[in-house]
C-alpha positions as CSV (number, residue, x, y, z in Angstrom):
1,M,-0.2,-0.1,-0.1
2,M,2.8,2.3,0.9
3,K,4.4,1.6,-2.3
4,K,1.1,2.2,-4.3
5,V,0.8,5.7,-2.1
6,A,4.5,6.7,-3.1
7,L,4.1,5.9,-7.0
8,V,0.9,8.0,-6.8
9,F,3.0,11.2,-4.9
10,L,5.9,10.5,-7.4
11,C,3.2,11.0,-10.3
12,I,1.7,14.1,-9.2
13,S,4.8,15.4,-8.3
14,M,6.3,14.8,-11.9
15,F,3.4,16.6,-13.1
16,V,3.5,19.4,-11.0
17,L,7.3,19.8,-12.1
18,A,6.0,19.6,-15.9
19,C,3.4,22.0,-15.3
20,K,6.1,24.9,-14.1
21,K,7.3,27.0,-16.4
22,D,11.0,26.5,-17.4
23,P,12.9,28.9,-15.6
24,E,15.2,29.7,-18.8
25,L,12.1,30.5,-21.3
26,G,10.3,32.4,-18.2
27,D,6.7,33.0,-18.6
28,V,6.0,33.4,-22.5
29,F,2.5,35.1,-21.3
30,A,4.3,37.8,-19.1
31,Y,3.0,41.4,-20.1
32,D,5.4,42.2,-23.0
33,P,5.5,45.7,-24.2
34,T,8.0,45.5,-27.0
35,P,7.3,48.3,-29.4
36,Y,6.2,47.2,-32.7
37,D,8.4,48.5,-35.5
38,L,5.9,50.3,-37.8
39,K,7.3,51.1,-41.3
40,I,6.0,54.4,-42.7
41,P,6.8,55.0,-46.4
42,R,9.4,57.2,-47.4
43,N,8.1,58.6,-50.9
44,L,6.6,61.7,-51.2
45,G,3.5,62.9,-49.5
46,W,3.9,60.5,-46.2
47,S,4.1,61.4,-43.1
48,T,3.2,59.9,-39.3
49,F,-0.2,59.7,-38.0
50,P,-0.9,60.4,-34.1
51,I,-1.0,56.9,-32.0
52,P,-3.1,57.4,-28.7
53,A,-1.1,57.6,-25.9
54,D,-3.2,55.2,-24.0
55,N,-2.8,52.5,-26.9
56,P,0.9,52.6,-28.3
57,L,1.5,50.0,-30.9
58,T,3.2,46.8,-29.3
59,V,4.1,43.7,-31.1
60,A,1.9,41.7,-28.5
61,G,-1.0,44.1,-29.5
62,V,-0.9,43.9,-33.0
63,E,-0.4,40.1,-33.1
64,L,-3.5,39.6,-30.9
65,G,-5.7,42.4,-33.1
66,K,-4.7,40.2,-36.0
67,K,-6.0,37.2,-34.3
68,L,-9.1,38.7,-32.9
69,F,-9.8,40.3,-36.6
70,F,-10.1,36.9,-38.2
71,D,-11.7,35.1,-35.3
72,Q,-15.7,34.1,-35.8
73,I,-15.8,34.1,-31.9
74,L,-16.4,38.1,-31.9
75,S,-19.8,37.2,-34.0
76,V,-23.2,35.8,-31.8
77,N,-22.9,32.6,-33.4
78,N,-19.0,32.1,-34.2
79,K,-19.9,32.2,-37.8
80,Q,-18.7,35.2,-39.0
81,S,-15.0,37.4,-38.6
82,C,-14.2,41.2,-39.1
83,G,-12.5,39.3,-42.4
84,S,-15.1,37.9,-43.6
85,C,-16.8,41.2,-44.8
86,H,-13.2,42.7,-45.3
87,N,-11.1,40.2,-47.1
88,Q,-7.2,40.8,-47.4
89,A,-7.4,39.6,-51.3
90,N,-9.9,42.8,-51.8
91,A,-7.9,45.4,-49.9
92,F,-9.7,44.5,-46.7
93,A,-13.2,44.8,-48.6
94,D,-15.9,42.5,-49.8
95,P,-16.1,41.9,-53.5
96,K,-20.4,41.8,-53.1
97,P,-22.2,45.0,-53.4
98,F,-23.5,44.2,-49.7
99,S,-22.0,41.9,-47.2
100,I,-24.2,39.3,-45.2
101,G,-24.4,39.4,-41.4
102,T,-23.9,36.5,-39.4
103,L,-27.5,35.9,-39.2
104,G,-27.9,36.3,-43.4
105,D,-29.6,39.9,-43.0
106,V,-28.5,42.1,-46.0
107,I,-25.8,44.9,-44.7
108,K,-27.3,48.0,-46.6
109,R,-23.6,49.4,-47.6
110,Q,-20.7,48.2,-49.3
111,S,-17.8,47.1,-46.5
112,M,-15.0,49.5,-46.8
113,P,-11.6,48.7,-47.7
114,L,-9.5,49.0,-44.8
115,F,-5.9,50.6,-45.1
116,N,-4.0,54.0,-44.2
117,L,-7.0,54.5,-42.0
118,A,-5.1,56.4,-39.1
119,W,-4.4,59.2,-41.2
120,A,-8.0,60.6,-41.2
121,D,-6.7,61.1,-37.4
122,K,-4.4,63.6,-38.4
123,F,-6.2,65.1,-41.9
124,N,-9.8,65.1,-40.6
125,L,-10.0,67.6,-37.7
126,T,-14.2,66.8,-37.2
127,K,-15.8,64.3,-35.2
128,H,-16.8,62.1,-37.9
129,R,-14.2,60.1,-39.5
130,Y,-14.6,56.1,-40.1
131,F,-17.6,54.3,-41.6
132,W,-19.5,55.5,-44.9
133,D,-21.4,58.0,-42.7
134,G,-18.7,59.2,-40.0
135,G,-20.3,57.4,-37.3
136,A,-17.1,56.6,-35.6
137,N,-14.8,59.3,-34.2
138,D,-11.8,57.1,-33.8
139,L,-10.1,53.5,-34.8
140,E,-11.3,52.5,-31.4
141,R,-14.8,52.9,-31.7
142,Q,-14.8,51.8,-35.3
143,A,-13.5,48.3,-34.3
144,I,-16.5,47.4,-31.9
145,G,-19.4,49.1,-34.2
146,P,-19.9,45.8,-36.1
147,I,-19.7,43.3,-33.6
148,L,-22.9,45.1,-31.9
149,N,-24.6,46.1,-35.0
150,P,-27.8,43.8,-35.2
151,H,-27.5,43.5,-38.9
152,E,-23.6,42.7,-39.1
153,M,-21.9,40.4,-35.9
154,A,-25.3,40.9,-34.1
155,N,-23.9,40.4,-30.5
156,P,-27.0,41.9,-28.1
157,D,-24.4,43.7,-25.7
158,M,-20.5,43.2,-25.3
159,F,-21.0,41.1,-22.1
160,S,-21.5,37.9,-24.2
161,V,-18.5,39.0,-26.3
162,L,-16.3,39.1,-23.2
163,A,-17.4,35.8,-21.7
164,R,-17.0,33.9,-24.9
165,L,-13.1,35.3,-25.0
166,Q,-12.5,34.7,-21.3
167,K,-13.4,31.6,-21.3
168,H,-11.2,30.8,-24.5
169,A,-8.4,28.7,-23.9
170,E,-5.8,31.1,-25.6
171,Y,-7.4,34.8,-25.4
172,P,-6.9,35.2,-21.3
173,N,-3.2,34.8,-21.7
174,L,-2.9,36.6,-25.1
175,F,-4.4,39.7,-23.5
176,R,-2.2,39.4,-20.6
177,R,0.9,39.4,-22.8
178,A,-0.5,42.3,-24.8
179,F,-1.9,44.7,-21.7
180,G,-0.7,43.1,-18.5
181,S,-3.8,41.5,-17.1
182,D,-5.9,38.6,-18.2
183,S,-9.0,40.4,-17.4
184,I,-10.1,40.8,-20.8
185,T,-12.5,44.1,-21.3
186,T,-14.2,45.8,-24.2
187,I,-11.4,48.9,-23.9
188,K,-9.1,46.2,-24.5
189,L,-10.5,44.5,-27.3
190,A,-11.0,47.6,-29.3
191,K,-7.6,48.9,-28.6
192,A,-6.2,45.3,-30.0
193,L,-8.4,45.8,-33.1
194,A,-7.5,48.9,-33.5
195,Q,-3.7,48.5,-33.3
196,F,-3.6,45.8,-35.9
197,E,-5.6,48.5,-38.5
198,R,-3.4,51.1,-37.7
199,T,-0.4,48.8,-39.4
200,L,-2.5,48.3,-42.3
201,I,-0.4,50.6,-45.1
202,S,-0.6,50.1,-48.7
203,S,2.2,52.3,-50.2
204,N,3.8,50.0,-53.3
205,S,1.6,50.8,-56.1
206,N,3.0,51.3,-59.4
207,W,3.0,55.1,-58.5
208,D,4.7,54.7,-55.4
209,K,7.2,52.8,-57.4
210,A,7.3,55.6,-59.9
211,E,7.7,58.3,-57.0
212,R,10.6,56.2,-55.8
213,R,12.5,56.4,-59.2
214,E,12.1,52.5,-59.6
215,R,9.7,52.7,-62.5
216,L,8.9,55.0,-65.1
217,R,5.0,56.2,-65.8
218,T,3.5,55.2,-69.4
219,Q,2.4,58.2,-71.3
220,S,-0.9,57.3,-70.6
221,E,-0.6,57.3,-66.8
222,I,0.9,60.8,-67.4
223,N,-1.9,62.0,-69.4
224,G,-4.6,60.4,-66.7
225,L,-2.4,62.2,-64.0
226,I,-3.2,65.4,-65.8
227,I,-6.6,65.0,-66.0
228,F,-6.9,63.7,-62.4
229,S,-5.4,67.1,-61.1
230,T,-6.4,69.5,-63.1
231,E,-10.0,71.2,-63.9
232,K,-10.1,69.0,-66.6
233,G,-11.4,66.0,-64.5
234,D,-11.9,67.7,-60.9
235,C,-10.7,64.6,-59.1
236,F,-8.2,66.1,-56.7
237,H,-10.9,68.3,-55.3
238,C,-11.8,65.5,-53.3
239,H,-9.5,63.2,-53.7
240,G,-6.4,65.1,-52.9
241,N,-3.4,66.3,-54.8
242,P,-1.3,63.3,-55.8
243,N,1.6,64.6,-53.6
244,S,-0.9,64.0,-50.3
245,A,0.0,60.3,-51.2
246,F,-3.3,58.8,-50.2
247,F,-6.0,59.7,-52.7
248,T,-8.8,61.0,-50.0
249,D,-9.6,64.0,-48.4
250,F,-10.7,61.8,-45.6
251,V,-13.7,63.9,-45.3
252,F,-17.5,63.8,-46.8
253,H,-19.0,64.9,-50.1
254,N,-22.5,64.1,-52.0
255,N,-21.1,63.2,-55.3
256,G,-24.3,63.6,-57.5
257,L,-25.5,59.8,-57.7
258,E,-28.9,60.6,-57.3
259,A,-31.6,63.7,-57.4
260,M,-32.8,62.8,-53.8
261,P,-30.1,60.7,-51.6
262,K,-31.7,57.8,-50.2
263,D,-29.1,56.9,-47.9
264,S,-29.0,60.0,-45.5
265,G,-25.1,59.6,-45.1
266,L,-23.4,62.1,-42.3
267,M,-26.8,63.6,-41.7
268,R,-27.8,60.4,-39.8
269,I,-24.9,61.3,-37.6
270,T,-25.4,65.4,-37.1
271,G,-29.0,65.4,-37.8
272,R,-28.2,68.7,-40.2
273,P,-30.1,68.7,-43.3
274,E,-27.1,70.0,-45.2
275,D,-25.4,66.9,-44.8
276,L,-28.1,64.9,-46.5
277,G,-26.4,62.2,-48.7
278,L,-22.9,63.1,-47.6
279,M,-20.6,59.9,-47.6
280,K,-16.7,59.4,-46.7
281,T,-14.4,59.5,-49.5
282,P,-13.0,56.6,-50.1
283,S,-9.0,56.0,-51.3
284,L,-8.6,55.4,-54.9
285,R,-5.7,53.3,-54.0
286,N,-6.1,49.3,-55.4
287,L,-9.3,50.2,-56.9
288,S,-8.9,46.6,-58.9
289,F,-9.5,44.7,-56.0
290,T,-12.4,46.8,-54.2
291,A,-14.8,46.3,-57.1
292,P,-17.9,47.3,-56.9
293,Y,-18.0,50.8,-56.3
294,M,-19.9,53.2,-54.3
295,H,-21.5,52.7,-51.0
296,D,-24.2,51.1,-52.4
297,G,-21.9,48.7,-54.7
298,R,-23.5,50.0,-57.5
299,F,-20.9,50.0,-60.7
300,K,-19.2,47.2,-61.2
301,T,-16.4,48.3,-63.1
302,L,-14.2,51.7,-63.0
303,M,-15.1,52.6,-66.5
304,E,-18.5,52.9,-65.2
305,V,-17.4,55.0,-62.9
306,I,-15.5,57.4,-65.1
307,E,-18.8,57.6,-67.3
308,F,-20.8,58.6,-64.1
309,Y,-18.4,61.4,-63.7
310,N,-18.3,62.1,-67.1
311,S,-22.0,61.9,-67.9
312,G,-24.3,61.1,-65.3
313,T,-24.1,62.8,-62.2
314,K,-27.1,63.7,-60.6
315,N,-28.0,67.6,-59.4
316,S,-29.4,67.8,-55.7
317,P,-30.1,69.9,-52.5
318,T,-26.7,68.5,-51.0
319,V,-24.8,68.0,-54.1
320,D,-20.8,69.0,-53.9
321,P,-19.8,72.4,-55.9
322,M,-17.7,70.5,-57.7
323,I,-20.1,68.2,-59.3
324,S,-22.9,70.8,-59.8
325,K,-20.4,73.3,-61.4
326,S,-20.6,71.4,-64.7
327,F,-24.7,71.6,-64.9
328,P,-26.7,72.1,-66.8
329,H,-24.5,70.5,-69.4
330,G,-23.5,67.8,-67.0
331,G,-20.4,66.1,-66.4
332,L,-16.7,66.2,-67.5
333,N,-17.2,65.7,-71.3
334,L,-13.8,63.6,-71.8
335,T,-13.0,61.7,-74.9
336,P,-13.0,58.0,-74.8
337,M,-9.2,58.3,-74.9
338,E,-8.7,60.8,-72.2
339,K,-11.1,58.4,-70.6
340,N,-8.9,55.2,-70.9
341,D,-5.6,57.6,-70.0
342,L,-7.4,58.4,-67.0
343,L,-8.6,54.3,-66.3
344,N,-4.5,53.9,-66.6
345,F,-3.5,56.4,-64.0
346,L,-6.2,54.9,-61.7
347,L,-4.8,51.1,-62.1
348,S,-1.4,52.6,-61.4
349,L,-2.4,53.1,-57.6
350,N,-3.2,49.1,-57.0
351,D,-0.6,47.7,-54.6
352,S,-0.3,44.0,-55.0
353,S,1.5,43.1,-52.5
354,F,-0.8,44.5,-49.9
355,V,-3.3,42.0,-51.1
356,G,-0.8,39.4,-50.8
357,L,-0.3,38.8,-54.7
358,K,3.5,39.7,-54.8
């Protein structure tokens, strides 16, 4: 009997010793504030963006945010992740005109691409920065929005989300490594997702390579750039001087899609009639990967978009002055060759490496 007791004690002792951390390795899940080495592009027009003092980028935080972004655990039925509607192959957009929520609901706006987001914190000085209608002031709030949206991830509250994460085999330890505690909160979840999103930088298109003198622009791209950046095309008024590098002004415009906008846009947030139908200006980068186009995905091809601005814009009480100035004759009146040149310039903004093709 004594031999059996001794044997059991020996087995228990060996098990306990096996569970202890290797003193040479230390606690692999101990708090690790190692800064994340964010690579800001060096070509013309790029600049740093503000990072919240209470949410610095760390290696552990970014890794946690990436894991959460692609994990279906954030949806009410464990069937949908952030990445379900923001696919990397589509520059973190959705190839469908309208995404489908985790419970089968059709979402009424097209999923916006996710890249170069954090510069909005520098160049948009309002409280309306993220989503088509400016419904979020910062990336942390933006990250939580879809989780609670009844048509998207459909969670009734954050308590259920946090409980699932807290019971998970890995997440408490990963939160401890990223934030110093294995207690998972909404704030920490938002911070991790926002950290990952701040690292999504697209800066290696043919346009960027030409800026870095790594390639020459074609004559058609040069012609298209002239159309883009002059009154000939008027694109630069909303999508920025090319030297800005982002190809968006980070603010909101009614671009003349409808005589009476069906989507209230920014007015949903501000309540101001003058904001009816104003939508956030999307970047023109990666257009080959982010079709279809506009907030309602109405255009399947880039040439349809060009033709819309060329001859299809509609007047309305809140239409942007850069659109309304073409009335009553309407549009840009570009020739077929000019439209093709503009298209080739826009295609030079594709960043294949960002979507994983190179």
